[in-house]
N, C-alpha and C positions, 0 to 999 in steps of 0.2 A: 789439193783437197778443195772440196766445195760441197754444199748440200745437194746440188743438182748434178754433180759430175756423173758422166757416163763413161766408164773405163774404155769401152769399145771406141767411142768418139775420140778420146784422148790418144789412144793408140793410132787411130787413123790420122789425126792431126800431126802427130810427131813422127809417124812412120817407124815406131819402135814399140816392141811388146814389153809390158811391165813384168817385173818379177813377182809382184803381189798387187792385189786390189782389195778394196773393201767398199761396201755399199752402206749408205745411210739406212738405218733401221736394222742392220745386221746385229746379231747378238755379240756384244763385246766381252761380257763376263757372265758365264753361266751361274757363278756363285751369287752375284748381285742382281742378275737379270738386266743389267745395264745394256742399252743399245747404242750403236754408233750414231753420232749426230751428223757426221760428214762422210761422204764417199771419198775414196782416195785411189790414186794411181801411183805406184811406187816402182822405182828402179834402184835395186839394192845390189851392191857389189859383193856382199859378204859370202854368198855361196858360189861366187865365180872367180874370186881372187884369193889365192892362198899366200897372203903376205901380211905382215904387220906394219908395213910401210904405207902410210896414207897416200903417198904419191902414186903408188901402184893402183890404189882404189880410185883416186881421182882420174888417172889415165884411162881406166876401164870405163868410167862414167863419161868422160869427155869423148872417148871414141864413139859413143853412142849419141851424144847430144850436142857436141860443140857447134854444129851447124844449125841448131834449132832455136837460136835466139829470138827470131821473129815470131815463131810459133809460141814460145814460152811467154814472151811479152804480151802477145795477143790474149793468151789465156789469163794472164795476170790482169789485163785491162778489163776482162769480163768478170772479175771478182774472185777468180780462183787463187788459192794460196799456192804459190810456185816457189819452192826453195830447195836448197841442198843442205842436208844435215850430215855431218860427219860425227859419228859416235866414237869416242875415245875412252877406253878403259885403261887406267893406270894402276899398276901394282905398287909403284914406288913414289908416285907424286912428282916424278921427274920426266923430262921429255915431253912429247906431245905431237900432234899431227903437224905435218908440213906440206907445202906445195912448192913446186919449182916455179921460177919466174914465168915460163910459158904457160903453165897451168893457171897461174893467177890472171894472166892476160885473157886466156880463153874463158875462164869463169867470169871475169868482169864483163866481157863482151856479151855474155848471155843476159845481163841486166837483171839478174835475180840474186836474192840474198843467199849467202853461204853462212851457216852457223854450226857451232860445235857443241855437242852434248857430251860432257866430260864426267866420268865416274872414277872415283878413287876407291880401290878395293884392295886392302892389304892381304886378302886371301888369294889374290891372283898370283900365279907363279910367273917368273920372268921367262920360263921356258914353255909356258902354255900356248 
């Protein structure tokens, strides 16, 4: 993400097409009229991986970007926010996302932050 980000440029730099983009100034909420402050380029596994195992989602992502560390670090050095977020919804408050050792090495070699966005919702079904 960045105020001046051009999604087409990011796709060219990375050689990967995003699953979603947003532009600064785009309407973020029709109800409030709030506009987006930052442009963004996103690569999301949720519509491509039919699994509740985070390792499968990390594998999908790493298959696309594991050799892009230099490009990602260059973008970060230009002031872009470059990170990986893993959203985790928990119905029971137990368990959580995991990575295998090779994935941890690959993610670490990219030189970018990985963070977890965790939600606890007792209304979620274990079978959902």
